[in-house]
TORKOL-4160 file (C-alpha; in steps of 0.2 Angstrom, whole numbers, padded with zeros to 4 digits, m for minus):
352
<pt num="1" X="m0022" Y="m0131" Z="0016"/>
<pt num="2" X="m0020" Y="m0115" Z="0007"/>
<pt num="3" X="m0004" Y="m0107" Z="0008"/>
<pt num="4" X="m0001" Y="m0088" Z="0005"/>
<pt num="5" X="0017" Y="m0081" Z="0002"/>
<pt num="6" X="0017" Y="m0062" Z="0009"/>
<pt num="7" X="0033" Y="m0053" Z="0003"/>
<pt num="8" X="0034" Y="m0037" Z="0012"/>
<pt num="9" X="0026" Y="m0043" Z="0029"/>
<pt num="10" X="0036" Y="m0033" Z="0040"/>
<pt num="11" X="0029" Y="m0017" Z="0032"/>
<pt num="12" X="0015" Y="m0006" Z="0037"/>
<pt num="13" X="0003" Y="m0014" Z="0025"/>
<pt num="14" X="0011" Y="m0032" Z="0025"/>
<pt num="15" X="0009" Y="m0033" Z="0045"/>
<pt num="16" X="m0010" Y="m0030" Z="0043"/>
<pt num="17" X="m0013" Y="m0040" Z="0029"/>
<pt num="18" X="m0004" Y="m0054" Z="0039"/>
<pt num="19" X="m0017" Y="m0051" Z="0054"/>
<pt num="20" X="m0032" Y="m0050" Z="0042"/>
<pt num="21" X="m0028" Y="m0067" Z="0034"/>
<pt num="22" X="m0025" Y="m0076" Z="0051"/>
<pt num="23" X="m0043" Y="m0067" Z="0057"/>
<pt num="24" X="m0054" Y="m0071" Z="0042"/>
<pt num="25" X="m0046" Y="m0087" Z="0034"/>
<pt num="26" X="m0038" Y="m0103" Z="0039"/>
<pt num="27" X="m0023" Y="m0100" Z="0027"/>
<pt num="28" X="m0005" Y="m0103" Z="0032"/>
<pt num="29" X="0007" Y="m0088" Z="0028"/>
<pt num="30" X="0024" Y="m0089" Z="0023"/>
<pt num="31" X="0033" Y="m0072" Z="0026"/>
<pt num="32" X="0047" Y="m0065" Z="0017"/>
<pt num="33" X="0055" Y="m0049" Z="0022"/>
<pt num="34" X="0073" Y="m0041" Z="0019"/>
<pt num="35" X="0069" Y="m0031" Z="0036"/>
<pt num="36" X="0081" Y="m0018" Z="0031"/>
<pt num="37" X="0069" Y="m0004" Z="0023"/>
<pt num="38" X="0053" Y="0000" Z="0032"/>
<pt num="39" X="0049" Y="m0019" Z="0036"/>
<pt num="40" X="0052" Y="m0024" Z="0055"/>
<pt num="41" X="0051" Y="m0040" Z="0063"/>
<pt num="42" X="0043" Y="m0029" Z="0079"/>
<pt num="43" X="0027" Y="m0027" Z="0068"/>
<pt num="44" X="0025" Y="m0045" Z="0066"/>
<pt num="45" X="0029" Y="m0048" Z="0082"/>
<pt num="46" X="0018" Y="m0037" Z="0090"/>
<pt num="47" X="0004" Y="m0046" Z="0079"/>
<pt num="48" X="0010" Y="m0062" Z="0088"/>
<pt num="49" X="0010" Y="m0055" Z="0104"/>
<pt num="50" X="m0007" Y="m0052" Z="0104"/>
<pt num="51" X="m0013" Y="m0066" Z="0095"/>
<pt num="52" X="0000" Y="m0080" Z="0100"/>
<pt num="53" X="m0012" Y="m0093" Z="0092"/>
<pt num="54" X="m0006" Y="m0087" Z="0074"/>
<pt num="55" X="0012" Y="m0091" Z="0077"/>
<pt num="56" X="0009" Y="m0110" Z="0071"/>
<pt num="57" X="0001" Y="m0105" Z="0054"/>
<pt num="58" X="0016" Y="m0093" Z="0050"/>
<pt num="59" X="0035" Y="m0096" Z="0044"/>
<pt num="60" X="0045" Y="m0082" Z="0042"/>
<pt num="61" X="0060" Y="m0079" Z="0031"/>
<pt num="62" X="0073" Y="m0066" Z="0031"/>
<pt num="63" X="0078" Y="m0063" Z="0013"/>
<pt num="64" X="0082" Y="m0047" Z="0002"/>
<pt num="65" X="0071" Y="m0049" Z="m0014"/>
<pt num="66" X="0085" Y="m0039" Z="m0023"/>
<pt num="67" X="0094" Y="m0056" Z="m0024"/>
<pt num="68" X="0086" Y="m0071" Z="m0033"/>
<pt num="69" X="0076" Y="m0083" Z="m0022"/>
<pt num="70" X="0089" Y="m0098" Z="m0023"/>
<pt num="71" X="0084" Y="m0117" Z="m0025"/>
<pt num="72" X="0087" Y="m0119" Z="m0007"/>
<pt num="73" X="0075" Y="m0105" Z="m0001"/>
<pt num="74" X="0062" Y="m0110" Z="m0013"/>
<pt num="75" X="0064" Y="m0128" Z="m0006"/>
<pt num="76" X="0062" Y="m0122" Z="0010"/>
<pt num="77" X="0046" Y="m0111" Z="0006"/>
<pt num="78" X="0036" Y="m0126" Z="m0002"/>
<pt num="79" X="0022" Y="m0123" Z="m0012"/>
<pt num="80" X="0010" Y="m0109" Z="m0012"/>
<pt num="81" X="m0007" Y="m0106" Z="m0018"/>
<pt num="82" X="m0007" Y="m0086" Z="m0018"/>
<pt num="83" X="0007" Y="m0074" Z="m0019"/>
<pt num="84" X="0004" Y="m0056" Z="m0012"/>
<pt num="85" X="0019" Y="m0044" Z="m0017"/>
<pt num="86" X="0019" Y="m0029" Z="m0006"/>
<pt num="87" X="0038" Y="m0029" Z="m0005"/>
<pt num="88" X="0045" Y="m0013" Z="m0013"/>
<pt num="89" X="0054" Y="0002" Z="m0007"/>
<pt num="90" X="0041" Y="0017" Z="m0006"/>
<pt num="91" X="0049" Y="0033" Z="0000"/>
<pt num="92" X="0045" Y="0047" Z="m0013"/>
<pt num="93" X="0061" Y="0058" Z="m0005"/>
<pt num="94" X="0071" Y="0043" Z="m0007"/>
<pt num="95" X="0068" Y="0041" Z="m0025"/>
<pt num="96" X="0072" Y="0059" Z="m0029"/>
<pt num="97" X="0087" Y="0059" Z="m0019"/>
<pt num="98" X="0094" Y="0043" Z="m0029"/>
<pt num="99" X="0082" Y="0040" Z="m0043"/>
<pt num="100" X="0093" Y="0027" Z="m0052"/>
<pt num="101" X="0097" Y="0016" Z="m0038"/>
<pt num="102" X="0079" Y="0017" Z="m0030"/>
<pt num="103" X="0072" Y="0010" Z="m0048"/>
<pt num="104" X="0085" Y="m0002" Z="m0051"/>
<pt num="105" X="0082" Y="m0009" Z="m0032"/>
<pt num="106" X="0063" Y="m0011" Z="m0035"/>
<pt num="107" X="0067" Y="m0019" Z="m0052"/>
<pt num="108" X="0077" Y="m0031" Z="m0045"/>
<pt num="109" X="0065" Y="m0035" Z="m0031"/>
<pt num="110" X="0050" Y="m0037" Z="m0044"/>
<pt num="111" X="0060" Y="m0049" Z="m0057"/>
<pt num="112" X="0066" Y="m0060" Z="m0041"/>
<pt num="113" X="0049" Y="m0062" Z="m0036"/>
<pt num="114" X="0042" Y="m0066" Z="m0053"/>
<pt num="115" X="0056" Y="m0078" Z="m0057"/>
<pt num="116" X="0049" Y="m0089" Z="m0042"/>
<pt num="117" X="0031" Y="m0088" Z="m0047"/>
<pt num="118" X="0038" Y="m0094" Z="m0063"/>
<pt num="119" X="0044" Y="m0110" Z="m0055"/>
<pt num="120" X="0031" Y="m0111" Z="m0040"/>
<pt num="121" X="0016" Y="m0108" Z="m0052"/>
<pt num="122" X="0004" Y="m0100" Z="m0040"/>
<pt num="123" X="m0015" Y="m0100" Z="m0042"/>
<pt num="124" X="m0014" Y="m0081" Z="m0043"/>
<pt num="125" X="0001" Y="m0068" Z="m0041"/>
<pt num="126" X="m0006" Y="m0051" Z="m0034"/>
<pt num="127" X="0004" Y="m0037" Z="m0038"/>
<pt num="128" X="0001" Y="m0022" Z="m0026"/>
<pt num="129" X="0004" Y="m0005" Z="m0034"/>
<pt num="130" X="m0001" Y="0013" Z="m0031"/>
<pt num="131" X="m0012" Y="0027" Z="m0038"/>
<pt num="132" X="0002" Y="0038" Z="m0041"/>
<pt num="133" X="0007" Y="0027" Z="m0057"/>
<pt num="134" X="m0009" Y="0038" Z="m0065"/>
<pt num="135" X="m0003" Y="0054" Z="m0059"/>
<pt num="136" X="m0013" Y="0068" Z="m0052"/>
<pt num="137" X="m0031" Y="0070" Z="m0052"/>
<pt num="138" X="m0041" Y="0088" Z="m0052"/>
<pt num="139" X="m0044" Y="0094" Z="m0034"/>
<pt num="140" X="m0063" Y="0094" Z="m0033"/>
<pt num="141" X="m0070" Y="0104" Z="m0020"/>
<pt num="142" X="m0075" Y="0104" Z="m0002"/>
<pt num="143" X="m0091" Y="0093" Z="0003"/>
<pt num="144" X="m0100" Y="0093" Z="0019"/>
<pt num="145" X="m0088" Y="0092" Z="0034"/>
<pt num="146" X="m0069" Y="0091" Z="0031"/>
<pt num="147" X="m0070" Y="0079" Z="0016"/>
<pt num="148" X="m0066" Y="0082" Z="m0002"/>
<pt num="149" X="m0079" Y="0077" Z="m0016"/>
<pt num="150" X="m0076" Y="0076" Z="m0034"/>
<pt num="151" X="m0086" Y="0087" Z="m0045"/>
<pt num="152" X="m0088" Y="0072" Z="m0056"/>
<pt num="153" X="m0085" Y="0055" Z="m0052"/>
<pt num="154" X="m0077" Y="0053" Z="m0069"/>
<pt num="155" X="m0063" Y="0064" Z="m0062"/>
<pt num="156" X="m0055" Y="0049" Z="m0052"/>
<pt num="157" X="m0045" Y="0036" Z="m0063"/>
<pt num="158" X="m0051" Y="0020" Z="m0068"/>
<pt num="159" X="m0042" Y="0004" Z="m0072"/>
<pt num="160" X="m0032" Y="0005" Z="m0087"/>
<pt num="161" X="m0031" Y="0023" Z="m0087"/>
<pt num="162" X="m0015" Y="0031" Z="m0095"/>
<pt num="163" X="0001" Y="0029" Z="m0084"/>
<pt num="164" X="0009" Y="0045" Z="m0081"/>
<pt num="165" X="0019" Y="0046" Z="m0067"/>
<pt num="166" X="0028" Y="0059" Z="m0059"/>
<pt num="167" X="0043" Y="0055" Z="m0049"/>
<pt num="168" X="0054" Y="0040" Z="m0049"/>
<pt num="169" X="0044" Y="0032" Z="m0035"/>
<pt num="170" X="0029" Y="0031" Z="m0046"/>
<pt num="171" X="0039" Y="0027" Z="m0061"/>
<pt num="172" X="0048" Y="0011" Z="m0052"/>
<pt num="173" X="0029" Y="0005" Z="m0048"/>
<pt num="174" X="0024" Y="0008" Z="m0067"/>
<pt num="175" X="0039" Y="m0001" Z="m0071"/>
<pt num="176" X="0035" Y="m0016" Z="m0060"/>
<pt num="177" X="0018" Y="m0017" Z="m0067"/>
<pt num="178" X="0025" Y="m0018" Z="m0084"/>
<pt num="179" X="0036" Y="m0031" Z="m0080"/>
<pt num="180" X="0022" Y="m0041" Z="m0072"/>
<pt num="181" X="0011" Y="m0038" Z="m0087"/>
<pt num="182" X="0025" Y="m0046" Z="m0098"/>
<pt num="183" X="0027" Y="m0061" Z="m0088"/>
<pt num="184" X="0008" Y="m0063" Z="m0088"/>
<pt num="185" X="0008" Y="m0063" Z="m0108"/>
<pt num="186" X="0024" Y="m0072" Z="m0111"/>
<pt num="187" X="0025" Y="m0085" Z="m0095"/>
<pt num="188" X="0006" Y="m0087" Z="m0090"/>
<pt num="189" X="0009" Y="m0080" Z="m0073"/>
<pt num="190" X="m0008" Y="m0078" Z="m0066"/>
<pt num="191" X="m0009" Y="m0060" Z="m0063"/>
<pt num="192" X="m0020" Y="m0048" Z="m0054"/>
<pt num="193" X="m0014" Y="m0031" Z="m0053"/>
<pt num="194" X="m0019" Y="m0020" Z="m0038"/>
<pt num="195" X="m0019" Y="m0001" Z="m0037"/>
<pt num="196" X="m0022" Y="0006" Z="m0020"/>
<pt num="197" X="m0023" Y="0024" Z="m0011"/>
<pt num="198" X="m0014" Y="0030" Z="0003"/>
<pt num="199" X="m0014" Y="0018" Z="0018"/>
<pt num="200" X="m0014" Y="0021" Z="0036"/>
<pt num="201" X="m0015" Y="0012" Z="0052"/>
<pt num="202" X="m0007" Y="0006" Z="0068"/>
<pt num="203" X="0011" Y="0005" Z="0067"/>
<pt num="204" X="0014" Y="0015" Z="0049"/>
<pt num="205" X="0032" Y="0021" Z="0046"/>
<pt num="206" X="0036" Y="0036" Z="0057"/>
<pt num="207" X="0042" Y="0043" Z="0039"/>
<pt num="208" X="0025" Y="0044" Z="0033"/>
<pt num="209" X="0013" Y="0060" Z="0036"/>
<pt num="210" X="0001" Y="0054" Z="0046"/>
<pt num="211" X="0014" Y="0047" Z="0058"/>
<pt num="212" X="0024" Y="0064" Z="0057"/>
<pt num="213" X="0009" Y="0074" Z="0061"/>
<pt num="214" X="0003" Y="0063" Z="0075"/>
<pt num="215" X="0020" Y="0064" Z="0082"/>
<pt num="216" X="0024" Y="0083" Z="0081"/>
<pt num="217" X="0005" Y="0086" Z="0087"/>
<pt num="218" X="0008" Y="0074" Z="0103"/>
<pt num="219" X="0025" Y="0084" Z="0106"/>
<pt num="220" X="0017" Y="0102" Z="0104"/>
<pt num="221" X="0028" Y="0105" Z="0088"/>
<pt num="222" X="0023" Y="0113" Z="0071"/>
<pt num="223" X="0017" Y="0103" Z="0057"/>
<pt num="224" X="0022" Y="0107" Z="0040"/>
<pt num="225" X="0008" Y="0106" Z="0028"/>
<pt num="226" X="0012" Y="0106" Z="0009"/>
<pt num="227" X="0001" Y="0120" Z="0000"/>
<pt num="228" X="0006" Y="0123" Z="m0019"/>
<pt num="229" X="0000" Y="0135" Z="m0032"/>
<pt num="230" X="m0017" Y="0124" Z="m0034"/>
<pt num="231" X="m0019" Y="0124" Z="m0016"/>
<pt num="232" X="m0018" Y="0112" Z="m0001"/>
<pt num="233" X="m0014" Y="0094" Z="m0007"/>
<pt num="234" X="m0027" Y="0081" Z="m0004"/>
<pt num="235" X="m0027" Y="0060" Z="m0001"/>
<pt num="236" X="m0040" Y="0048" Z="0000"/>
<pt num="237" X="m0035" Y="0037" Z="0015"/>
<pt num="238" X="m0037" Y="0019" Z="0016"/>
<pt num="239" X="m0034" Y="0009" Z="0032"/>
<pt num="240" X="m0023" Y="m0005" Z="0028"/>
<pt num="241" X="m0036" Y="m0019" Z="0035"/>
<pt num="242" X="m0049" Y="m0012" Z="0022"/>
<pt num="243" X="m0035" Y="m0014" Z="0009"/>
<pt num="244" X="m0031" Y="m0031" Z="0016"/>
<pt num="245" X="m0049" Y="m0037" Z="0016"/>
<pt num="246" X="m0051" Y="m0032" Z="m0003"/>
<pt num="247" X="m0036" Y="m0042" Z="m0007"/>
<pt num="248" X="m0044" Y="m0058" Z="0001"/>
<pt num="249" X="m0060" Y="m0055" Z="m0007"/>
<pt num="250" X="m0051" Y="m0054" Z="m0024"/>
<pt num="251" X="m0041" Y="m0070" Z="m0020"/>
<pt num="252" X="m0056" Y="m0080" Z="m0015"/>
<pt num="253" X="m0070" Y="m0074" Z="m0027"/>
<pt num="254" X="m0060" Y="m0068" Z="m0044"/>
<pt num="255" X="m0051" Y="m0081" Z="m0053"/>
<pt num="256" X="m0037" Y="m0071" Z="m0064"/>
<pt num="257" X="m0040" Y="m0067" Z="m0083"/>
<pt num="258" X="m0028" Y="m0079" Z="m0093"/>
<pt num="259" X="m0019" Y="m0073" Z="m0107"/>
<pt num="260" X="m0025" Y="m0081" Z="m0122"/>
<pt num="261" X="m0012" Y="m0083" Z="m0136"/>
<pt num="262" X="m0014" Y="m0072" Z="m0151"/>
<pt num="263" X="m0027" Y="m0061" Z="m0142"/>
<pt num="264" X="m0024" Y="m0043" Z="m0138"/>
<pt num="265" X="m0030" Y="m0045" Z="m0120"/>
<pt num="266" X="m0026" Y="m0038" Z="m0103"/>
<pt num="267" X="m0022" Y="m0045" Z="m0087"/>
<pt num="268" X="m0036" Y="m0042" Z="m0070"/>
<pt num="269" X="m0033" Y="m0025" Z="m0063"/>
<pt num="270" X="m0043" Y="m0017" Z="m0048"/>
<pt num="271" X="m0044" Y="m0001" Z="m0039"/>
<pt num="272" X="m0045" Y="m0001" Z="m0021"/>
<pt num="273" X="m0052" Y="0016" Z="m0017"/>
<pt num="274" X="m0050" Y="0025" Z="0000"/>
<pt num="275" X="m0068" Y="0031" Z="0007"/>
<pt num="276" X="m0060" Y="0046" Z="0017"/>
<pt num="277" X="m0054" Y="0061" Z="0005"/>
<pt num="278" X="m0044" Y="0075" Z="0015"/>
<pt num="279" X="m0033" Y="0089" Z="0011"/>
<pt num="280" X="m0017" Y="0088" Z="0022"/>
<pt num="281" X="m0022" Y="0103" Z="0032"/>
<pt num="282" X="m0039" Y="0094" Z="0036"/>
<pt num="283" X="m0031" Y="0077" Z="0041"/>
<pt num="284" X="m0019" Y="0088" Z="0053"/>
<pt num="285" X="m0035" Y="0096" Z="0060"/>
<pt num="286" X="m0045" Y="0079" Z="0062"/>
<pt num="287" X="m0029" Y="0072" Z="0072"/>
<pt num="288" X="m0028" Y="0086" Z="0082"/>
<pt num="289" X="m0046" Y="0085" Z="0088"/>
<pt num="290" X="m0046" Y="0067" Z="0090"/>
<pt num="291" X="m0031" Y="0071" Z="0102"/>
<pt num="292" X="m0037" Y="0086" Z="0110"/>
<pt num="293" X="m0022" Y="0096" Z="0107"/>
<pt num="294" X="m0022" Y="0113" Z="0098"/>
<pt num="295" X="m0015" Y="0111" Z="0079"/>
<pt num="296" X="0001" Y="0121" Z="0076"/>
<pt num="297" X="0006" Y="0121" Z="0057"/>
<pt num="298" X="0013" Y="0131" Z="0045"/>
<pt num="299" X="0012" Y="0130" Z="0025"/>
<pt num="300" X="0026" Y="0125" Z="0012"/>
<pt num="301" X="0025" Y="0124" Z="m0007"/>
<pt num="302" X="0032" Y="0105" Z="m0008"/>
<pt num="303" X="0041" Y="0110" Z="m0024"/>
<pt num="304" X="0054" Y="0117" Z="m0015"/>
<pt num="305" X="0060" Y="0098" Z="m0008"/>
<pt num="306" X="0050" Y="0088" Z="m0019"/>
<pt num="307" X="0049" Y="0092" Z="m0037"/>
<pt num="308" X="0037" Y="0081" Z="m0047"/>
<pt num="309" X="0025" Y="0084" Z="m0032"/>
<pt num="310" X="0006" Y="0078" Z="m0036"/>
<pt num="311" X="m0008" Y="0088" Z="m0026"/>
<pt num="312" X="m0021" Y="0077" Z="m0028"/>
<pt num="313" X="m0024" Y="0057" Z="m0032"/>
<pt num="314" X="m0040" Y="0048" Z="m0034"/>
<pt num="315" X="m0046" Y="0032" Z="m0040"/>
<pt num="316" X="m0063" Y="0025" Z="m0046"/>
<pt num="317" X="m0068" Y="0010" Z="m0036"/>
<pt num="318" X="m0084" Y="0006" Z="m0045"/>
<pt num="319" X="m0076" Y="m0010" Z="m0052"/>
<pt num="320" X="m0074" Y="m0018" Z="m0036"/>
<pt num="321" X="m0090" Y="m0012" Z="m0027"/>
<pt num="322" X="m0099" Y="m0019" Z="m0042"/>
<pt num="323" X="m0091" Y="m0036" Z="m0037"/>
<pt num="324" X="m0100" Y="m0033" Z="m0019"/>
<pt num="325" X="m0085" Y="m0029" Z="m0009"/>
<pt num="326" X="m0088" Y="m0016" Z="0005"/>
<pt num="327" X="m0075" Y="m0009" Z="0017"/>
<pt num="328" X="m0076" Y="m0017" Z="0034"/>
<pt num="329" X="m0071" Y="m0002" Z="0044"/>
<pt num="330" X="m0078" Y="0015" Z="0043"/>
<pt num="331" X="m0065" Y="0028" Z="0041"/>
<pt num="332" X="m0068" Y="0040" Z="0054"/>
<pt num="333" X="m0069" Y="0026" Z="0066"/>
<pt num="334" X="m0052" Y="0019" Z="0061"/>
<pt num="335" X="m0044" Y="0035" Z="0061"/>
<pt num="336" X="m0050" Y="0037" Z="0078"/>
<pt num="337" X="m0045" Y="0019" Z="0084"/>
<pt num="338" X="m0027" Y="0021" Z="0076"/>
<pt num="339" X="m0025" Y="0038" Z="0084"/>
<pt num="340" X="m0029" Y="0031" Z="0101"/>
<pt num="341" X="m0018" Y="0016" Z="0099"/>
<pt num="342" X="m0004" Y="0027" Z="0094"/>
<pt num="343" X="m0007" Y="0037" Z="0111"/>
<pt num="344" X="m0005" Y="0021" Z="0121"/>
<pt num="345" X="0010" Y="0015" Z="0112"/>
<pt num="346" X="0019" Y="0030" Z="0107"/>
<pt num="347" X="0035" Y="0022" Z="0102"/>
<pt num="348" X="0028" Y="0016" Z="0085"/>
<pt num="349" X="0028" Y="0035" Z="0078"/>
<pt num="350" X="0042" Y="0042" Z="0090"/>
<pt num="351" X="0056" Y="0032" Z="0089"/>
<pt num="352" X="0070" Y="0035" Z="0099"/>
């Protein structure tokens, strides 16, 4: 039976990846999480509560990947065919407050899992990274309705564009990528690099902007929207189930490119692009419309508390689309479903 090691299973992306694996494959999952950062056992239990039949295909371990995976734990994990590495610190504000500690922690995590991969020899090691490693794109222009469109698709970052991180978080993700490439070239770790856009979904961290906006709107409070000298910031939003579907598609259909000794070559890299680009203000207005509430908001220059702020991000998803992948969930439908779920389960965005 195919086995997947999923690190960061208790995170807001990891839990959806776990559920999508259960729903679309017959694979077994070995989950690892420290459950001390953004990962919650409650997310895994929520998935199992609604689908108790999945429990028999899951083995769950609590381990802080800042420490190496011991021989004992490695034996307990056993053989795995695929590793999906989602474990990472991801809060930009935290990275600005404590840059050296943040960078060191993320490097310790990636080195622990890469060292494990050297031993267990999976068929694929999939490193999940972010669009933020490339830095910002130009703002584009408003298209029909509320969505932004680029003036030229070439404005979006393609795979292997120059890496230009703007803050310690994105720098730490770029450093993780570099470590993975080094292990691919030196130790034959079968690497696939993934860069994806802003994820959203049910049970997202209360510290992320979509959750903050929904929480404040539900309370009748004022939402702060970042507006810098170049205008209102925008993001492409990608439901975590769509991101998970793309990961599984690649694991099933795209064996990794292996390093050829003496060649100046590269591992495989794929962008998972979101299909809904909204300004931060348009996202707030969309939430308010779906919730049936009045949108109260103020604008604030993000540079006052977030130096290195990038107004706009964007990835070119043509490479993955050319392979035949299409997102299974429509953007507006998935946003509406998430908003409704949070209205029925407010504890996830409104922790006491």
